Each structure stands twice: as C-alpha cells, then as structure tokens.
N, C-alpha and C positions, 0 to 999 in steps of 0.2 A: 945269123938271120933270126934264129928262134928268139934270141935275147932281145933283138930289136922289136920283133913282133910282140913279145911279152910286154915291153915298155909301152908300146903303142896301145896294146889292149888295156893296160892299167890306166893310161891317160884317158882312153875312151870311157872306161868304167867310171873313173873319177868325175869326168865332165858330165856323164849321164846322171850320176847321183846329184851333182850340183844343180843340173837343169831341173831335176825332179823337185829339189828343195825350193828352187826359184818359183816353179809352177805351183807347188803346194802352198806356199806362203800366201799369195793373193787369194787362192781358193779358200783357205781357212779364214782369211780376213773377210772375204765376201760372205761366207756362211755366217760368221759372227755378226757382220753388219745387218744381214737379213734377219737374224734372230733378234738383234737389238731393235731394229726398225719395227719388226712385228710386235715387239713388246712395248716400245715407246709410242707407237701410233695409236693403239687402243687406249693407252694411258692418257694421251693428249685429248683423245675424243671423249673419254670419261670426264676429264676435267672441264672440257668445253661445255659438255652437257650439264655438269654441276653448276657452272657459272650462269648459263642461260636459265636453268630452272630456278636457281636461287634469286637472281636479280629480277626475273619476270614476276615470280610469285610475291617477292617482297614489295615490288613496286605496286602491284595490284592491291595488296593489303594496306599499304601506306596511303595510297590515293583514295581508298574507300574509308579511311579513318579507323581501321580495325587494329588498334595498337597492341592489344594483348595477343591476338593471333600473329601479328607481325613479329613480336618478341619471341613467341614460341617457335615460329618457323626458323628464325635465325639461330636459336639455341640448338635446334635439331640439326641444322646444316653445319653448325660449329662442331658438333660431335662427329658428324660424317667426315668433315674435313680432317679432323684429328685422326680418325681411323685410317683415312687415305694417305696420311702424312702430307697433306696438301696445305702448305702454309699460305699460299695465295687465296685459297678458299676461306681459310680462317680470317684472313685480312679483309675479304669482301663482307663477311658477316659483321665484323667490327665497323666497317665503313657504312654498312646499312644502318647500324645503330647510331653512328655519328650523324648521318644524314637526317634521320627522323628527329633527332634532338635539335638539330639546327632549325628545321622547319617548325618545331614546336616552341622554339625560343629558349631551350635549355642549353645555352652555349658552353657552360662549364662542363657538363656531362659530354657534350659533343666533342670538346677538346680532348677529354680523356679517351674516348673511343678512336679519335683520329690518331692519337699517339700509338694505340694498340694496332690499328690498321696499318700504319706506316711500316711497322716492323715486319709484317707479313707480306705486304705488297711490294716493298722496295727490293726484296730479294727475289721477286718473281721475274721469270724470263718473259712473261707475257706483258707486252707494253700497253695492252688495253687496260690492265690493272692499274698501271701508273696514270693513264689518262683519266680513268673514272675517279681515281683518288684526287687528282688535282682539280677535277671538275667540282666535286663535292667541297673541296677545301676552298675553292673560289667563292662558292655560295656562302660558306661560313664567314669569310672576310667581308663579303658584301653585306651580310646581316649586321656585322659589326661596323658598317659604314667606312670600311677601309678599302676604297675602290681601287687604289693603285695596287695593293696586294692581291685583290680579286683578279685584276687584269693580268698580273704576273702569273698567277696560278692557271688562269684560263689559257694563256699562251703555252704553258707547259703541257696542259691537257691536249691542245692541238698538236703539239710537237710529238708526243708519244702516240697519239691516235693515228697519225700519218704513218708511223712505223708498224702499227698493228695489222695483223691479218684481217682481211675483210670478212666479217660475220654479221649475223643479225644484230648482235649487240653493238658493234661499231657503227653500223648504219643507223641505229636508233640514237646513239650518243651524239653523232655529228651535228644534226640540226639543233639539239639542245645546247651544244657548245656555242653555236652561233647566236641563239637566243640570249644566253647569259652574257656573251660578249656585248651584244646590243644594249642590254640593260646597263652594264657597267659603263659603257661609253656615253649612254644617255645621261647618267648621273654626273659624268665628268663634263657634260656640255658639248660633246663631240657628236652633234646630231646627224651629220652626213654619214659618218662611219656607222653610227648606230642603226640608221635606216637600212643601209646596205646589209648589215648583219641580220636584221629581222627579215628582210626580203629573201636572203639566201636560205635562212632556216625555213621559211614558208615554202620556198621552191622545193626544198628537199623533203619536207614532211607534209605540208598542206593540210594541217589538222585544225580543229577548232581553236586549240591553244595558240598555234603559230599565227593564225589569222587575227586572233585577239591581240597579240603582241604588236603586230603592224598597226592595228586600229588604235591601240593605246599610244603608240608613237605619234600618230596624227592628232589624237586628242590632246596629248601633252604639248604639241606644237600648235594647238588651236586651229586645226583643219578638220572640222567635223564632217564636211562633205566627203572627203577622202576616207575618213574613219568609217562612215556609214557603209561604204562598199564592203569593207572587211568585216564589219559587224554582221552584215547579212550573210556573208560566207561562213563566219564562225557559227552562227545560229543554224545554218543548214548542215554543217559538219557535225554539230553537237547532236542533231537528230539522226543523221545517217550513220555516223560512226559509233554511236552509243558511248559517249565519253564518260570518263570516271567522275566521281563526285567532286574531287578537287578541281579538275579541269572545268566541270560545269559551273562550279562556284565562281571560277575566274571569268568564264564567259558572261554569267549573269552580272557580275560586278562591272565588267567592261561595258555591257549593254546599259546598265544603270548610269554609269559615268557618261556614256554617249547621249542617252535620252535627257539627262540633266543639262547637258551642254546645249541641246537644241530646244530646251524649255518644254519638253514633253514630260511634265511632272508625274502624270498618271502611270506611264510606262516605266519611268525611272524608278518610282516607288515599287512597282510590281516586280521589276527585275532585282532590285536590291533586297527586297524582302525574301525573294526566292534564294538569294545568296545566303541570307541569314539562316534560312531553314536548313540548307545543306551544311552549314557550319556546325550545326548540332551534331552531325555525324562525324565530321572531320576535324573538330577542334583539337583533338588530342594528338594529331599527327601534322596538322598544318595550321596551327593557331596564328601564325605570323600573317596570314592573309586577311584575317577578319578586321583588323584595325583600319584597313583601307576602306572596307565596306561601311564601318561606323562613320568614318570621316565623310564619305560620299553621302550618307544619309543625313548627316548634320548639315551639309551644304544644301542638300535638296530641301529640307524643311525650313532652312533659313530663307531660301528663295520663295517658299510658299508662305512665308511670314508666320510659320507655326513655331514660335519661340520655345514652347515647352518641349516639343520633340527634338528640335535642333539642339537645345541645351542638353537633353538626355543623351543623345548620340555623341555629341562632342565630348561629354564627360566620359563616356565609355571608351572613346578613342584615346583620350588622355590617360585613362587607367591602363589600357593596353600598351601604349607608348612608354609610359612610366615603368611598366614591368619589364619591357625589353631593354630600356636604358639601364635599369638596375642590373640585369643579366650581363650587359656589355661591360659595365664597370667592374663587376666581379672577375670577368675573364681577363680584362686588361691588367688588373692588379695582380692576378695569379700569374700571368705571363711575365710580369716584371719580377715577381718573387722568384720564379723558376730560373730566370736569367741570372739573378744575383746568386742564387743557390749554386748554379753551375760554375759561376766564377769563383765561388768559395771553394768548391772542390778542386778547381784548377790551382788555387792558391795553396791548398793542402799538399798538392804534388810538388809545387815549386815554392818552398818557404821563402826563398830569396826574392820572390816576385811580390812580396807583401805590399810594398809601396805602390807598385803598378796596380795591384788588385784594389787597393783603397781608392786610387785615382780613378780607375775604371768604374768602381761602384758609385762614386760621387757623380761621375759623368752620366752613368745610366739613370741614377735617381733624378738628376737634374733634367735630363732630356725627357725621361718618362713623365716627370712632374710637369714640365712645360706642355708636353703633348696632352696629358690628361686634363690639365687646366684649360687648354685650348678647347678640348671637347666639352668640358664642363660649361665653359662660357657659351659655347654654341648651343648646347642643350638648354642652358638657363635662359638664353635669349628666346629660343623656341618655346620654352615653357611659359615665359612671360607673355609672349604673343598669344599663346593659347589661353592663358589665364585672362588676358584682356578680352579675348573673344568670348570666353565663358562668362565673365562678369557682364559684358554687354548683353549677351543673350539672357542671362539671369535677370538683369534689370528689365529687359524687354518683356520677359515672361511675367515678372511681377507686375509691371505696369499694365500689361494686357489683362491679367487675372483680376487686378484691382478694378480695372475699368468694367470688366464683366460683372463683378459684384455690385458696383455702383449702378450699373444699368438695371440689374435685378431689383435693387432698392427703389429706384425711380419708378419702376413698373409695379411696385408693391407685390412682387412675385413671391409666392409661397416658398420657393426654394432659396430665397435670399439668405436666410440664417444658416442653412446647410452649407451653401457655398462659402459664406463668410467664415464658418468654422474651419473649412478646409484651408482657407487662405491665412487666417489668424488663429491657429489652434491654441496657442499659449494665452491669447487674450481672453477667450471664453473660459479657459481653465482657471485663470487668475481671478476672474469675476466670481466664479463659483466657489473659489477658496475663501473669498471675502464673505460671500453670502450664498450658501448652497441652496437656499429656497427661492432663488430668482426664477421667475417663469420665462417661458420662451418669448413671450411678447416683450418682457423687460430686457431680455438679452438682445432681441432684435433692435430695440430702441437704443441700447448702449452701443450696438454695432454701428448704427447710423451716426451717433455722436463721434465714434472713433473715426468714421469717414469724413468727419467735420461738416456734416449737413447742418445748415442753420435751422432755427425753429420754424421759420416760414417754409423752407424746403421740406422739412419733415411733415408739416401740416398739409402741404400740397400733395405730397407723394402718398401719404397714408389716409388722405381724405378726412382729416379732423380739423377742428378750429385751432388757431394759433394759441389761444388760452389753454387748451387741453395739453398742448405740447409743453408749455411752461410748467403746468402742474405736474406732468410726468417727470420733468427735470428735477423738480423739488423732491418728489417721492424717491427718485433714484439716488439723490444726494443722501437722504436719510437711510435708505437700504444699504448703501455702500459706505456710509460714514465719511462722506467727503466734506471736509471743512468748508464753511461759508466763504472764506477768503480765497479758496483755491478755484481757479478757473476750471470748469468741468471738462472743457476740451483738452486742456493741458494734462489733466488727470488721466483721461483715457489715452492720450497720445503717449504718455510715459509708462503706462501700465504694460507689464510683460515685455519691456524692451530689453 
C-alpha cells in the first residue's frame, strides 16, 4: 500500500509541477506583452507627434513662401529622425523637399528627393506615409502633364489612406486627395466625375481653397452664375479663416478669372494685381501658380483693348511656360537614361541576355522617342499659337502707338517728338549719327516725314505756309546729305530699318 501511495504521490507532484509550468508560461508572456506594449505605445505616440509637428510646420512655411526656413526645419527634423532611428520620419523630410521642388517647378531635384523618400516610406508600417507619398507623386506627374500616371498614383494614395488610422493628418489629407482627383479628371475631360470630386472635397473641408476649386470648375465649363456662388463663399472663408498666402493667391486668381468672365474689368484687375503682390512672397515655393495669373491678366487687357499690357503679360506667361517645359524635358530624358542604365546593369548580370538587352534598348529608345516627339509636337503647336497671339498683340500695340504719335503730330503737341523717340529710338539715333548738330525742330520735321505726312499736311498741322515746308525739305536734304535723285520719304523709310 505504501508503494502504491508513493507512486500516486509522485504522479501528483509531477502533475503539479506541470500545471505550474503551464500557468507560469502565459503569465510570463503576459508580463512580456505588457512591457512591450508599454514600450511600443509611447514610441508610436512619439512618432505620431513627430509626423504631425513636421508636416504642419513644413506646410505653414511652404504656404507662406519661406523657403530658407522650410529647408532649415526639414534638416533639423532629418537629424531628429536619425537619432530616433525613425526611417519613416526621414522619408517624410525628403518628401517635403520633393513637394516644394515640384511646386517651384524644379522637377529634376524633385525626382531626386522622391527617390530618397521612397526608400524610407515604403518600409514604414504606417500606411499614411504611403498615402502622402503617392499624393505628392501624383502632383509631380500632373505637373509633367502625365495625367494617367497622376490618376494612378492618386488611386494608390486613396487605397493606403483607407487603411491608415484616423488622425488629424489623415482627415486633412482626404479632401486634398479629392481635389487633386478632380483636377486630373478635369484635364482628362471627365467633367461629371471631376465635379463630384470637388464637391466631396468641399463637403469635407469647406475652405476658401475647396470653394475656389468648385468655382473654377464652373468657370472652366462656362457657368459663371454657379461660379459666383462659390466665389462669394471663398471670399468669406478667406477672411474668416485667415488663409495662407498661397491659398489667398489662388482665391484672388479665381476671383480675377470670374470677374473677367462677367466683364467686370475693374474688379478683375484689382484681384489679379493682388495675386501678383502675394506672388512676391511665395514665388520661391509656389512659382507654378503665377503663370496662370499672367495668362489671366493678358486676357483681361486684351478685352480692355490695352495691347501694350496684354502683350507684356502674355510674354511673361510664355517665359514661365517655357521654363516649365524645359524642366519637363530634362526630367523625361533623365528617366529614359535611368531606365536604359538599369537595363545595362541587368545585362551585366546576365551576359547571355545581350541580344535581349539590345532589343529592349532599341524598343525603349523608339517608344520614348515617339513619346517625346509627340509631346514636342504638342508643345510646338501650343508655342506657335502663343507666338501668333503675341505677334498679333505686338502689331496691335505698334499700330496703336503709331496712331497716338500721329495724333500728337496733328495737334502740334509739344510731346510729339518725345513720344516719337520712344516709338522709333533707332531712327533718331541714326539721324544724329549723320549730323549731331540737328536741332529738335529739325528732328521733329524729319519725324513727320518718317510718318509720311505730305507737305500740305505738315503746313496745316504746324501752321506754316506750304512754301516754308518745301524750303525745310531742301535744308534737311543738305544737312543729311540726301542725294537729289533719292526720294526723301524712301530715305527716311529705310533709315534704321
């Protein structure tokens, strides 16, 4: 019996120790989980605060045009992220630099920072990081006028944002994704979808900017009455919400666009000039906006029949557009070179694939060549159209200025010679090179001959006899050594041409 009792006791003891081990294991795991959770929770909170602080401060500096402060801030946060071993934070700093370069039209630099940002953000477990990356990347493609790629990136941004935890940052990003989608679809000509996106964004944010985007849609589709409703709301929001400089610029531009459409030139000019004033502060971070303001001013002054100003602003618009086109070509060529370079590396790994590499290289060069040629043709067509408009305006300006000079001569106005010098600076210079001793009265007489006034007209306008005019012509011939067989009008017509 004792032996049996001993066996039973040993079994009980063994079972007891097993039960203790079974109980002890989950307790240890629970303690470990609590310790780990307590450690990871503060870390996640610190990183979330890092993101909010970095993105909020960067946005404020960029929107106010403070480029140097913007760069300093992101350098500072880059060092912080490195100390924290926070690769996602480093990625956001690079992404901020990419974004500001896109807005400023420095597409090659933007591409460099996008590549740096991608390495940090794609290893991040935070899906918000991926959403904001694709949002900025979509804007980059939009600036390059690659709208299909922009829409593709925008869709990816929506996909990752849906998976992200709801925070202040995600709530702020969502309406902007809808705005950008609306812009891309508008450029594609999908106006119904575009309007839905703008309205959704405005419902979520209801800011001066989102109201402006709805207004712009209606202006773009020639519905100024509907646009006016949202213009008024944008104006009210701009005052009540104290919008940033860049958003204010956009509001004033939209207002100018609207007033020009309804033929209120005074208000249009006032709003567009206000946009130009703001641009002085923001041109280093958002220079891509100003070309649209120049274009709107050119259209405004063309309507007002002020050819001089219309020509000036159209020229400014063309200069800005030309600068952006040059940047686009640099980026497209670089992208093609990078692709071929990557293919070359692949061929170095697989020497036997050399024929395939050559074939693919030829294909890439052909396709990219056709694509670039297509874009060149489109831009050339646009450039030719703008050139025609510029020449038309230039001719209009010259005709108007010439007419003003003629009217001053007819009135025998004392400012006639001064205005004539402005219009024909080389003509007066050439006369003085022939004879530096010519007096102003003689220069004015030569100017009237340049304008092809007859002797009778000159006599009538200057209140002298016809005979006196003939005598003056004779003296001018001698003073300028004009041969007797040369027609005096032809001489002045060909001078300084």
